[in-house]
LOSE-24837 format. One line per field, with one value per residue (C-alpha): residue in three letters; x, y, z. Coordinates in steps of 0.001 Angstrom, whole numbers, plus 500000, padded with zeros to 6 digits. Example, Ala and Ser with C-alpha at 12.3 -4.5 7.8 and 13.67 -1.06 7.14 Angstrom:
# LOSE-24837
residuo <- (ALA, SER) $
x <- (512300, 513670) $
y <- (495500, 498940) $
z <- (507800, 507140) $
//
This chain:
# LOSE-24837
residuo <- (UNK, UNK, UNK, UNK, UNK, UNK, UNK, UNK, UNK, UNK, UNK, UNK, UNK, UNK, UNK, UNK, UNK, UNK, UNK, UNK, UNK, UNK, UNK, UNK, UNK, UNK, UNK, UNK, UNK, UNK, UNK, UNK, UNK, UNK, UNK, UNK, UNK, UNK, UNK, UNK, UNK, UNK, UNK, UNK, UNK, UNK, UNK, UNK, UNK, UNK, UNK, UNK, UNK, UNK, UNK, UNK, UNK, UNK, UNK, UNK, UNK, UNK, UNK, UNK, UNK, UNK, UNK, UNK, UNK, UNK, UNK, UNK, UNK, UNK, UNK, UNK, UNK) $
x <- (512384, 513668, 515129, 516969, 513892, 512367, 509669, 508275, 504579, 504152, 500556, 500665, 497649, 495219, 492206, 490587, 490089, 492884, 496100, 494886, 493319, 496595, 498767, 496859, 497280, 500911, 501574, 499888, 502429, 505375, 507245, 506720, 509048, 509493, 509580, 507464, 507720, 504716, 504288, 500751, 499152, 495652, 495211, 493111, 495832, 497436, 494223, 493614, 497257, 497772, 494402, 495024, 498309, 496539, 493757, 495814, 498852, 501490, 504043, 504032, 507671, 507484, 504742, 506162, 504884, 506895, 506517, 502971, 502037, 503025, 505504, 504883, 507148, 505575, 506966, 504620, 503594) $
y <- (718450, 719215, 715903, 718061, 717648, 720732, 721473, 724372, 725357, 728396, 729271, 732787, 733757, 731406, 732525, 731084, 728335, 726950, 727688, 725824, 722976, 722714, 722914, 720206, 717708, 718601, 718062, 714660, 713110, 714422, 712892, 714272, 716866, 718075, 721807, 723190, 727089, 728414, 731649, 733201, 736402, 735919, 738155, 735674, 733250, 735195, 733939, 730600, 729041, 729699, 728233, 725261, 724504, 724690, 722655, 719854, 719561, 721288, 724146, 727494, 728427, 731668, 733835, 737168, 739548, 739825, 741974, 741069, 738607, 736438, 733423, 730800, 727987, 725231, 722066, 718976, 717502) $
z <- (256936, 253564, 251977, 249185, 246658, 245316, 242518, 240884, 239846, 237436, 238152, 236752, 234839, 236430, 238625, 241727, 242332, 239743, 241709, 244740, 242345, 240676, 243812, 245259, 242305, 242018, 245722, 245676, 243879, 245593, 248728, 252181, 252774, 249317, 248873, 246088, 245020, 243450, 241416, 241026, 239846, 241330, 244283, 245939, 246225, 249364, 251143, 249319, 249354, 253267, 253973, 251855, 253408, 257223, 255918, 254196, 256788, 254620, 255854, 254152, 254444, 252394, 251179, 249435, 246775, 243518, 240487, 238901, 241657, 244578, 245425, 247912, 249042, 250739, 252378, 251780, 255026) $
//
C-alpha cells in the first residue's frame, strides 16, 4: 500500500553488485509501503533487482528500459 512516501535513487554508472547493495541500504531506513524509483545503467540489474525484491519481500511495481539503462519502481515490503 502506497502511503504517499516516495524516494529516488540514482545508481547510474555503478556495476554489479553495487546497485543491489545500495538499494538494500537505502530501503533499510524507509517505512514499509514507501515507493522507491531506481535508475541503473548496469545490464545485470534487470536480473539482480527483481531477484533481490523476491528474496527480501519487496514488490517490484515497474521495470522498464530507458535511454542508457533501466528504471525500477519498488514498494518496500
